[in-house]
C-alpha positions in Angstrom: 22.0 126.9 95.9 24.8 125.9 97.6 26.7 129.2 96.9 23.3 130.9 99.4 23.9 128.6 101.7 27.8 128.7 102.2 27.3 132.4 102.1 24.8 132.3 104.7 27.1 130.3 106.8 29.8 132.0 106.4 27.9 135.2 107.4 26.5 133.2 110.6 30.1 132.5 111.2 31.1 136.1 111.0 28.3 137.4 113.3 29.3 134.5 115.5 32.7 136.2 116.2 31.5 139.7 116.4 29.2 138.6 118.9 32.4 137.3 120.7 34.4 140.2 120.5 31.8 142.1 121.7 31.5 143.5 125.2 29.4 142.3 127.2 26.5 144.3 128.5 23.8 143.1 130.6 20.5 143.5 130.3 18.5 145.4 132.8 16.6 142.8 134.6 12.7 142.1 134.1 10.4 140.5 136.1 11.0 137.3 134.3 14.4 137.3 134.9 14.0 137.3 138.1 15.8 134.8 140.3 13.3 131.9 141.0 11.6 131.8 144.5 12.5 129.6 147.5 9.4 127.9 147.0 9.6 123.9 146.9 8.1 122.7 143.8 5.0 121.0 143.5 4.8 117.5 145.6 6.9 118.5 147.9 10.0 117.7 146.2 13.2 119.6 146.6 15.0 121.4 144.5 18.2 121.5 146.1 21.2 119.6 145.0 22.5 116.4 146.1 24.9 117.0 148.9 28.8 116.6 148.1 30.8 114.3 149.9 34.4 114.8 150.5 37.1 112.2 150.8 40.5 113.5 151.9 43.6 111.3 150.9 44.2 108.2 152.3 40.7 108.2 153.7 39.3 104.7 154.7 36.1 103.7 152.8 33.7 101.3 153.0 32.5 99.7 149.8 30.4 96.8 147.9 32.4 95.2 145.5 32.3 92.8 142.3 35.0 91.5 140.7 33.7 90.7 137.0 34.5 87.5 135.6 36.8 87.1 132.0 34.7 88.7 129.2 35.5 89.9 125.4 37.2 93.0 126.6 36.7 93.4 130.5 37.0 91.4 133.9 40.0 89.1 135.3 40.8 85.5 135.5 42.4 85.2 138.4 41.4 86.3 142.2 43.1 89.5 143.8 44.2 90.1 147.4 44.2 92.5 149.8 46.5 95.5 148.5 45.5 95.3 145.6 45.7 98.8 143.7 43.1 98.8 141.1 41.9 102.4 139.8 38.7 103.2 141.3 36.5 105.5 138.6 33.7 107.4 139.4 31.3 109.1 137.6 31.8 112.8 139.0 35.7 112.0 139.2 36.4 110.3 135.5 39.7 111.2 135.5 39.9 108.1 138.7 42.0 107.2 141.7 44.5 104.6 142.4 43.2 102.8 145.7 44.1 99.8 147.2 42.0 97.5 148.0 41.4 95.9 151.3 39.5 92.3 151.7 38.0 91.5 154.7 39.7 87.9 156.4 36.5 86.5 156.8 36.6 86.5 153.1 39.6 84.5 153.2 41.8 87.9 152.2 40.6 87.2 148.2 38.1 88.0 145.9 37.4 85.5 143.2 35.8 86.5 139.7 32.4 86.4 139.7 32.0 87.2 143.6 31.5 90.3 145.4 32.1 91.5 149.2 32.4 94.1 151.4 35.5 95.6 151.3 37.0 98.8 152.1 39.4 100.8 150.2 42.2 103.6 150.4 42.4 106.3 147.7 45.7 108.3 147.2 43.7 110.9 146.1 41.2 113.2 147.5 37.8 113.0 146.2 34.6 114.6 145.7 31.5 112.4 145.2 27.8 112.5 145.0 26.1 111.4 147.8 23.5 110.3 145.0 26.2 108.9 142.3 28.0 106.5 144.7 29.0 103.9 141.8 32.8 103.3 141.0 34.5 100.9 138.1 37.4 99.8 138.8 40.5 99.8 136.4 43.3 97.7 135.6 45.7 98.9 133.2 42.6 100.4 131.0 40.8 97.2 131.7 37.6 97.2 133.4 37.7 94.6 136.3 35.1 95.2 138.8 32.3 97.2 139.6 31.0 98.3 143.0 29.3 101.2 145.3 30.6 103.6 148.1 28.6 102.7 151.2 27.1 105.1 153.5 
């Protein structure tokens, strides 16, 4: 039985390799393959994808940020100050971007672990963010130290 299973898998592998090497021939369009109509789905929901936000390099973003307290493998045990430069990772930009945090003077220019505040960040790289996915995580040396959200 194992021998026939192995032969079956090898045959499948050969078929996949042959199909990958064959020239692509587009089939004739049938009514089932026609492009979807532009009518909205039932219930009035929009079928359009959410808009993207393009952020230029060195642009200032308003954010709500929370510094995580020291834990097992995340957080900090000391406060951060204006000028702190963590790496921000967004869901659609997982490589991250180094950004400088500017904490308002009304808070004293510092953010302690466990606290959250509205602040601004200035990222070194241009970013593309989905309008419905503005959350980010803050990393320092590969360690998760905070989280936040870009404000509208």
